[in-house]
KOLMARTOR-962959 format. One record per residue: residue number from 1; residue in one letter; chain; x, y, z of N, C-alpha, C in turn. Coordinates in nm, 3 decimals. Example, Ala and Ser with C-alpha at 12.3 -4.5 7.8 and 13.67 -1.06 7.14 Angstrom:
# KOLMARTOR-962959
[r 1,'a','A',[1.319,-0.569,0.780],[1.230,-0.450,0.780],[1.320,-0.330,0.780]]
[r 2,'s','A',[1.285,-0.225,0.708],[1.367,-0.106,0.714],[1.290,0.003,0.787]]
***
This chain:
# KOLMARTOR-962959
[r 1,'x','A',[2.182,-1.315,0.634],[2.041,-1.348,0.647],[1.990,-1.396,0.511]]
[r 2,'x','A',[1.938,-1.516,0.507],[1.896,-1.580,0.383],[1.787,-1.503,0.308]]
[r 3,'x','A',[1.695,-1.443,0.380],[1.584,-1.372,0.317],[1.631,-1.250,0.237]]
[r 4,'x','A',[1.754,-1.206,0.262],[1.807,-1.090,0.190],[1.906,-1.132,0.081]]
[r 5,'x','A',[1.918,-1.263,0.054],[2.004,-1.311,-0.053],[1.954,-1.254,-0.186]]
[r 6,'x','A',[2.046,-1.218,-0.277],[2.006,-1.149,-0.400],[1.896,-1.219,-0.481]]
[r 7,'x','A',[1.905,-1.350,-0.500],[1.802,-1.420,-0.576],[1.665,-1.411,-0.508]]
[r 8,'x','A',[1.667,-1.435,-0.380],[1.541,-1.431,-0.303],[1.485,-1.290,-0.301]]
[r 9,'x','A',[1.573,-1.193,-0.283],[1.529,-1.054,-0.280],[1.470,-1.013,-0.414]]
[r 10,'x','A',[1.534,-1.052,-0.524],[1.482,-1.021,-0.657],[1.343,-1.082,-0.676]]
[r 11,'x','A',[1.328,-1.208,-0.637],[1.199,-1.275,-0.650],[1.092,-1.204,-0.567]]
[r 12,'x','A',[1.125,-1.173,-0.442],[1.028,-1.108,-0.355],[0.991,-0.968,-0.403]]
[r 13,'x','A',[1.090,-0.892,-0.447],[1.061,-0.758,-0.498],[0.975,-0.767,-0.624]]
[r 14,'x','A',[1.004,-0.864,-0.709],[0.923,-0.881,-0.831],[0.778,-0.909,-0.798]]
[r 15,'x','A',[0.755,-1.004,-0.708],[0.618,-1.035,-0.669],[0.554,-0.918,-0.595]]
[r 16,'x','A',[0.633,-0.847,-0.516],[0.581,-0.730,-0.445],[0.532,-0.625,-0.544]]
[r 17,'x','A',[0.607,-0.607,-0.653],[0.565,-0.510,-0.755],[0.437,-0.556,-0.825]]
[r 18,'x','A',[0.426,-0.685,-0.853],[0.303,-0.736,-0.916],[0.184,-0.719,-0.821]]
[r 19,'x','A',[0.203,-0.760,-0.696],[0.096,-0.745,-0.596],[0.062,-0.598,-0.576]]
[r 20,'x','A',[0.166,-0.514,-0.575],[0.144,-0.371,-0.558],[0.069,-0.310,-0.674]]
[r 21,'x','A',[0.100,-0.355,-0.795],[0.029,-0.305,-0.912],[-0.119,-0.342,-0.904]]
[r 22,'x','A',[-0.147,-0.466,-0.868],[-0.287,-0.509,-0.854],[-0.358,-0.429,-0.744]]
[r 23,'x','A',[-0.291,-0.410,-0.631],[-0.351,-0.332,-0.522],[-0.368,-0.186,-0.563]]
[r 24,'x','A',[-0.273,-0.134,-0.643],[-0.285,0.004,-0.691],[-0.403,0.021,-0.784]]
[r 25,'x','A',[-0.430,-0.079,-0.867],[-0.549,-0.073,-0.954],[-0.675,-0.063,-0.868]]
[r 26,'x','A',[-0.680,-0.143,-0.762],[-0.793,-0.135,-0.671],[-0.799,0.004,-0.606]]
[r 27,'x','A',[-0.684,0.052,-0.558],[-0.680,0.182,-0.489],[-0.716,0.297,-0.583]]
[r 28,'x','A',[-0.653,0.303,-0.699],[-0.677,0.414,-0.791],[-0.818,0.408,-0.850]]
[r 29,'x','A',[-0.864,0.286,-0.879],[-1.001,0.272,-0.929],[-1.101,0.322,-0.827]]
[r 30,'x','A',[-1.078,0.287,-0.701],[-1.164,0.334,-0.593],[-1.154,0.486,-0.578]]
[r 31,'x','A',[-1.033,0.539,-0.583],[-1.015,0.684,-0.571],[-1.090,0.758,-0.681]]
[r 32,'x','A',[-1.077,0.710,-0.803],[-1.149,0.775,-0.914],[-1.300,0.768,-0.894]]
[r 33,'x','A',[-1.349,0.654,-0.851],[-1.493,0.641,-0.825],[-1.538,0.738,-0.716]]
[r 34,'x','A',[-1.462,0.743,-0.607],[-1.498,0.831,-0.497],[-1.489,0.978,-0.535]]
[r 35,'x','A',[-1.378,1.018,-0.596],[-1.354,1.160,-0.625],[-1.435,1.210,-0.744]]
[r 36,'x','A',[-1.448,1.129,-0.848],[-1.514,1.176,-0.970],[-1.663,1.143,-0.973]]
[r 37,'x','A',[-1.698,1.020,-0.945],[-1.839,0.981,-0.954],[-1.919,1.019,-0.830]]
[r 38,'x','A',[-1.858,1.001,-0.713],[-1.928,1.033,-0.589],[-1.903,1.176,-0.545]]
[r 39,'x','A',[-1.816,1.249,-0.617],[-1.781,1.388,-0.585],[-1.736,1.404,-0.440]]
[r 40,'x','A',[-1.661,1.303,-0.393],[-1.610,1.304,-0.256],[-1.482,1.386,-0.249]]
[r 41,'x','A',[-1.455,1.444,-0.135],[-1.329,1.514,-0.113],[-1.214,1.419,-0.147]]
[r 42,'x','A',[-1.116,1.462,-0.227],[-1.011,1.371,-0.269],[-0.926,1.313,-0.156]]
[r 43,'x','A',[-0.909,1.385,-0.047],[-0.831,1.331,0.064],[-0.910,1.220,0.133]]
[r 44,'x','A',[-1.040,1.240,0.155],[-1.124,1.135,0.212],[-1.132,1.017,0.116]]
[r 45,'x','A',[-1.147,1.045,-0.013],[-1.150,0.937,-0.112],[-1.021,0.858,-0.113]]
[r 46,'x','A',[-0.909,0.927,-0.098],[-0.779,0.860,-0.092],[-0.770,0.771,0.030]]
[r 47,'x','A',[-0.821,0.817,0.142],[-0.824,0.739,0.265],[-0.900,0.608,0.245]]
[r 48,'x','A',[-1.021,0.618,0.191],[-1.104,0.499,0.170],[-1.044,0.406,0.065]]
[r 49,'x','A',[-0.988,0.464,-0.040],[-0.926,0.384,-0.146],[-0.802,0.313,-0.094]]
[r 50,'x','A',[-0.729,0.375,-0.004],[-0.611,0.314,0.057],[-0.652,0.188,0.133]]
[r 51,'x','A',[-0.764,0.193,0.202],[-0.812,0.077,0.277],[-0.846,-0.038,0.180]]
[r 52,'x','A',[-0.916,-0.008,0.072],[-0.952,-0.111,-0.026],[-0.827,-0.172,-0.087]]
[r 53,'x','A',[-0.730,-0.089,-0.123],[-0.604,-0.139,-0.177],[-0.526,-0.220,-0.075]]
[r 54,'x','A',[-0.539,-0.184,0.052],[-0.469,-0.256,0.158],[-0.517,-0.399,0.174]]
[r 55,'x','A',[-0.645,-0.421,0.161],[-0.698,-0.557,0.170],[-0.644,-0.642,0.055]]
[r 56,'x','A',[-0.647,-0.587,-0.066],[-0.592,-0.658,-0.181],[-0.442,-0.685,-0.161]]
[r 57,'x','A',[-0.370,-0.588,-0.110],[-0.226,-0.602,-0.086],[-0.197,-0.713,0.014]]
[r 58,'x','A',[-0.269,-0.717,0.123],[-0.246,-0.821,0.223],[-0.261,-0.960,0.163]]
[r 59,'x','A',[-0.373,-0.982,0.097],[-0.400,-1.114,0.043],[-0.295,-1.158,-0.058]]
[r 60,'x','A',[-0.257,-1.069,-0.147],[-0.158,-1.102,-0.250],[-0.017,-1.120,-0.192]]
[r 61,'x','A',[0.022,-1.031,-0.102],[0.156,-1.041,-0.045],[0.170,-1.161,0.048]]
[r 62,'x','A',[0.069,-1.192,0.123],[0.075,-1.307,0.211],[0.099,-1.434,0.130]]
[r 63,'x','A',[0.027,-1.447,0.021],[0.033,-1.570,-0.058],[0.151,-1.575,-0.155]]
[r 64,'x','A',[0.174,-1.468,-0.229],[0.269,-1.472,-0.339],[0.405,-1.409,-0.309]]
[r 65,'x','A',[0.406,-1.292,-0.251],[0.533,-1.222,-0.232],[0.621,-1.288,-0.126]]
[r 66,'x','A',[0.563,-1.309,-0.010],[0.644,-1.356,0.102],[0.619,-1.503,0.135]]
[r 67,'x','A',[0.530,-1.568,0.060],[0.498,-1.710,0.085],[0.482,-1.736,0.234]]
[r 68,'x','A',[0.406,-1.653,0.299],[0.395,-1.660,0.445],[0.334,-1.793,0.488]]
[r 69,'x','A',[0.397,-1.854,0.585],[0.343,-1.977,0.643],[0.269,-1.946,0.773]]
[r 70,'x','A',[0.278,-1.822,0.816],[0.208,-1.783,0.938],[0.058,-1.780,0.912]]
[r 71,'x','A',[-0.016,-1.805,1.016],[-0.161,-1.801,1.006],[-0.205,-1.656,0.986]]
[r 72,'x','A',[-0.321,-1.642,0.924],[-0.375,-1.507,0.905],[-0.397,-1.439,1.040]]
[r 73,'x','A',[-0.429,-1.516,1.141],[-0.451,-1.458,1.274],[-0.323,-1.398,1.332]]
[r 74,'x','A',[-0.208,-1.440,1.283],[-0.080,-1.383,1.326],[-0.034,-1.272,1.233]]
[r 75,'x','A',[-0.039,-1.300,1.103],[0.015,-1.205,1.004],[-0.074,-1.084,0.984]]
[r 76,'x','A',[-0.205,-1.105,0.982],[-0.297,-0.995,0.951],[-0.287,-0.879,1.051]]
[r 77,'x','A',[-0.285,-0.904,1.181],[-0.272,-0.790,1.273],[-0.143,-0.711,1.253]]
[r 78,'x','A',[-0.032,-0.781,1.229],[0.094,-0.711,1.205],[0.087,-0.631,1.075]]
[r 79,'x','A',[0.035,-0.695,0.969],[0.023,-0.628,0.840],[-0.064,-0.502,0.852]]
[r 80,'x','A',[-0.181,-0.517,0.913],[-0.273,-0.403,0.918],[-0.228,-0.295,1.015]]
[r 81,'x','A',[-0.147,-0.331,1.115],[-0.085,-0.229,1.198],[0.009,-0.143,1.112]]
[r 82,'x','A',[0.093,-0.212,1.034],[0.185,-0.139,0.945],[0.108,-0.064,0.837]]
[r 83,'x','A',[0.003,-0.124,0.785],[-0.080,-0.056,0.686],[-0.145,0.068,0.748]]
[r 84,'x','A',[-0.181,0.058,0.876],[-0.237,0.175,0.946],[-0.137,0.288,0.954]]
[r 85,'x','A',[-0.011,0.253,0.983],[0.093,0.356,0.983],[0.110,0.414,0.842]]
[r 86,'x','A',[0.104,0.325,0.741],[0.111,0.371,0.603],[-0.007,0.460,0.567]]
[r 87,'x','A',[-0.125,0.426,0.621],[-0.244,0.509,0.596],[-0.226,0.649,0.652]]
[r 88,'x','A',[-0.169,0.658,0.771],[-0.143,0.790,0.831],[-0.045,0.867,0.742]]
[r 89,'x','A',[0.063,0.800,0.699],[0.160,0.866,0.610],[0.094,0.908,0.479]]
[r 90,'x','A',[0.013,0.819,0.420],[-0.058,0.850,0.296],[-0.147,0.973,0.313]]
[r 91,'x','A',[-0.226,0.974,0.419],[-0.321,1.082,0.441],[-0.250,1.214,0.467]]
[r 92,'x','A',[-0.146,1.211,0.550],[-0.071,1.334,0.580],[-0.002,1.388,0.455]]
[r 93,'x','A',[0.059,1.300,0.378],[0.128,1.345,0.257],[0.029,1.397,0.154]]
[r 94,'x','A',[-0.085,1.328,0.138],[-0.188,1.377,0.045],[-0.243,1.512,0.091]]
[r 95,'x','A',[-0.267,1.528,0.219],[-0.317,1.656,0.271],[-0.216,1.767,0.245]]
[r 96,'x','A',[-0.089,1.739,0.267],[0.016,1.837,0.241],[0.018,1.876,0.093]]
[r 97,'x','A',[0.020,1.776,0.007],[0.033,1.803,-0.136],[-0.091,1.868,-0.196]]
[r 98,'x','A',[-0.210,1.821,-0.157],[-0.335,1.870,-0.217],[-0.385,1.996,-0.147]]
[r 99,'x','A',[-0.393,1.992,-0.015],[-0.453,2.103,0.060],[-0.357,2.219,0.084]]
[r 100,'x','A',[-0.233,2.188,0.117],[-0.138,2.295,0.149],[-0.070,2.347,0.023]]
[r 101,'x','A',[-0.018,2.256,-0.061],[0.056,2.299,-0.179],[-0.033,2.321,-0.301]]
[r 102,'x','A',[-0.159,2.275,-0.294],[-0.254,2.299,-0.402],[-0.230,2.216,-0.527]]
[r 103,'x','A',[-0.163,2.102,-0.514],[-0.138,2.017,-0.629],[-0.260,1.931,-0.660]]
[r 104,'x','A',[-0.271,1.885,-0.784],[-0.381,1.799,-0.824],[-0.368,1.665,-0.752]]
[r 105,'x','A',[-0.481,1.603,-0.722],[-0.478,1.482,-0.640],[-0.414,1.361,-0.709]]
[r 106,'x','A',[-0.424,1.348,-0.841],[-0.367,1.229,-0.906],[-0.214,1.228,-0.905]]
[r 107,'x','A',[-0.146,1.335,-0.950],[0.001,1.333,-0.938],[0.046,1.322,-0.791]]
[r 108,'x','A',[-0.031,1.382,-0.702],[0.002,1.374,-0.560],[-0.007,1.230,-0.511]]
[r 109,'x','A',[-0.109,1.157,-0.556],[-0.123,1.018,-0.516],[-0.014,0.930,-0.577]]
[r 110,'x','A',[0.026,0.960,-0.699],[0.135,0.883,-0.763],[0.264,0.899,-0.682]]
[r 111,'x','A',[0.297,1.021,-0.646],[0.416,1.046,-0.565],[0.406,0.976,-0.430]]
[r 112,'x','A',[0.291,0.991,-0.366],[0.268,0.931,-0.235],[0.281,0.779,-0.241]]
[r 113,'x','A',[0.228,0.719,-0.345],[0.237,0.574,-0.363],[0.384,0.530,-0.373]]
[r 114,'x','A',[0.465,0.604,-0.446],[0.607,0.571,-0.458],[0.679,0.573,-0.324]]
[r 115,'x','A',[0.650,0.673,-0.244],[0.712,0.682,-0.111],[0.670,0.562,-0.025]]
[r 116,'x','A',[0.542,0.529,-0.031],[0.491,0.422,0.054],[0.535,0.283,0.006]]
[r 117,'x','A',[0.568,0.268,-0.120],[0.615,0.138,-0.169],[0.741,0.094,-0.095]]
[r 118,'x','A',[0.834,0.183,-0.080],[0.959,0.150,-0.011],[0.930,0.117,0.136]]
[r 119,'x','A',[0.852,0.201,0.201],[0.813,0.178,0.341],[0.749,0.040,0.356]]
[r 120,'x','A',[0.654,0.010,0.270],[0.578,-0.115,0.283],[0.665,-0.239,0.264]]
[r 121,'x','A',[0.749,-0.242,0.162],[0.829,-0.361,0.139],[0.917,-0.394,0.259]]
[r 122,'x','A',[0.988,-0.295,0.306],[1.079,-0.317,0.418],[1.002,-0.356,0.544]]
[r 123,'x','A',[0.895,-0.284,0.572],[0.817,-0.312,0.694],[0.750,-0.449,0.688]]
[r 124,'x','A',[0.694,-0.484,0.575],[0.628,-0.615,0.564],[0.730,-0.728,0.574]]
[r 125,'x','A',[0.843,-0.713,0.510],[0.946,-0.817,0.512],[0.999,-0.837,0.654]]
[r 126,'x','A',[1.026,-0.727,0.722],[1.087,-0.738,0.854],[0.989,-0.772,0.967]]
[r 127,'x','A',[0.863,-0.736,0.949],[0.771,-0.750,1.061],[0.645,-0.829,1.029]]
[r 128,'x','A',[0.575,-0.797,0.924],[0.444,-0.856,0.900],[0.450,-1.003,0.862]]
[r 129,'x','A',[0.540,-1.036,0.770],[0.542,-1.172,0.716],[0.670,-1.247,0.751]]
[r 130,'x','A',[0.727,-1.221,0.864],[0.851,-1.285,0.904],[0.831,-1.428,0.941]]
***
């Protein structure tokens, strides 16, 4: 399969990391605003911040990472379906780490983000931007 050729994969993973970093800045900035300035529950703040980061991620990955030629009307529903699954995973993992295990929300979010990075790349490549 050509899309998994080493050169192409390296290029796509590189752009995915750049897009992910930009989306993470949006997500973490939003989380800090919600949790620290708005004094919102960190799990709810993480939920809302995940949505903001997801919009940034879609736009960047559609254009730069996967060079999608599909219309937004085709790619966006698939992307946001997968992002919705990621949101459930994010929220459940954050609830486990923060509420059950009593860990601080920032290291918990860093760990959660790492887990979801792998999920997102594979799912977006195989389904959202095919």
